[in-house]
N, C-alpha and C positions, 0 to 999 in steps of 0.2 A: 585899124583893128590893136583896140592896148592887149590881149594875149592871145596864146599860140590856140590858131583854128582848125585837129588838126583833123584832115578829111581823106577819107581809107576807099582808095578806086578797087575793087574789084574786077577784073574782066579777063573769060580766060582768054580776049583778041588782045596780044599786047597790044599792035596801034591803038585800037580804041582805049585802054588802059591806062597807057602814056600821052596821050590826044585831051580826056578829061583829066587828066591831073595836072598837063602843063595850063590847063583854061583854070581853073581854079588856081593852081599859083600864081596868076597872069591878077588874077580879083580878091589877088592877099593870102590864101588859104596857105597851110602847110601840106600837100598832100602830093602818096602815093601813092605807085598806082601795085597791084600785086594782081600774078600771072592765073594763080595758085588760093582759095579763098582759107586751104591749112595752113602754108606758108607765112599766113596775115595770125590766125590762134593761134602758130608754137609764138613770137616776136609779140599778138597784143600785149597785153599784164605789164607789159615794162611800156609801155606807150600806148596807152589806147585814148584812138577816138572823138573826136566831138560827134561829125556821122563819118557813114561808111554809106555807098554808091556799088551798091554790085549788082550784077546782072545774076539772074535768074535762072538762066539755061547753064548749068557750067558742069565742067564731070566728072568725079564720083561725088562732092558735097556739091549740091544746089545752091542755088541766092535762099532760097529758103530751113536747109537745114543751118546753115548753116546762119541762118540769123538767129534761129536755136541757139546754137552753141555762143554764137556773140551777146548773145541776151543773159547767159549761163555766166559768163563772166562779163556782164555792166550792164548793167541794166537803164543810163544811162545813154548808153550812144544813139543816134539817132541813125536812122536804117535806108534809106534812099533805094526805093525799084529800078533795074530798069532793064528793060530785053526786048526784042528782035521779032518776039511768034508773042503779041498783048492779047490775054483769054478775060475777059468779065472773072472768068474760074478766080485766076492768078492776082486779078485785079484787088478786088475784095481779101483772100486774100492776106492778101501782101501789106491791107490796114490794123484789119479783125481779128486775122493768127498772125502776122508777126509784127508786128506795129513800126509799120512802116509809115514814113509820109507823106510819100509819094508813090508811086506807078510807072514810071516813061519810060514812052517808045523808044526802041532804036530809028532811024537816026535821032541821033538828040534830037530839044532846042533849047538852044543851050541858057537862052533865055529865063527858062522855065527850069533848069537845071541849075542853077545859082541861084535862083528864085529856090529855090527846095530844099537847096547846102543851109543855105543862112536862113533860114527855118527852121535847119536840126541843127543849126550849133544853139540856135539863139536859145529853143526847145535842150536839148544839155548841157549848156551850161543851168537855164533854170532848177534840171532837172539834181542837178549836184547839189546845186547848195540849194535843196528841198533833200535830199538823199543826208547831205550835210549837219540838214539844222537837230533833226528826229536821228542820230546814227547814238548821241548822249544817252539817248531814252533805253534807262532796267529795261529790264525783261515784262515786268509786272509794270510798269510804265508804255510798254510797246502797246501791252494784252486789252487793258481803256487807253487806248492810243486808237489801235485799230474800230472800236464800239461806240466809240466817242463820233468819231467821223464816215460808221456810216449813217450817225442821228438817233441812235438812243440816248436817253434821261441817263443821270449818275443812281437816280433811281436802282433803275432795268442795266445799266454795269454791272451796279453796288447786286442785287443779283446775280447773273449771269459766271459773276465771278467769283464769287459765296463772299463778300469784298460787305466789310460795312458803309452807307452812303459814308461816310467819315472819312472812309481807308480812300474812296472815291474820287472827292474832293479832294483831298489831299494829295494822291497822284495829278489828280488834273489843269492841279493849281501847280506842281513840279515842270508838268508835262506846257503847261502856259511858260514859265519862265527855261526852260530851258533853249523851245523853242521857240519863240522872241516874236511868239504872235499877240494878238491881243486883245483873240474870243474864236469862237470855237468856228466862224465864219472862213476863220485867216486858217484852221486848222485842217480843215478840209478843205481849202485849199494846196494848203503846205502837200496830202494826202489823192492830189491833184496827179 
């Protein structure tokens, strides 16, 4: 593993959190357990994670509310939820509403956990590269970009933004140059 792959484990069960973190460290990750999600939120900006494995049912701040707070801080950290009390509704919510990559039942299947974390770290690295490639866009280029990746033609984008088609073409060329893509299909993939 070439670059640091930081994984946080959030669980109010001290032994389980420490055990999962040890497993992840043995697998080459820089893993650290947290008993309380608020403690992690307090230090997160200084050391963002590639992946966070979090319990769903915790004290004052449950795993889903924690996920909302993390997403506000970092749109590129992968989330893996775990619970001793699985429900279909929570499984669906963990993916659809909270952007989780997996919903694991305790006791944890180690192979499935490691596969989810591996996928999460890869997703996070890709997402961070995507964000970096679009970070230099001007506000107007960002508007044009968002409309182009929705499938709108230059002419439609021009009408929606009250610009000339030539101006949209210029912005499109600048977007392609700044992001290093070779066309609309790659722009769409960049926004995925």
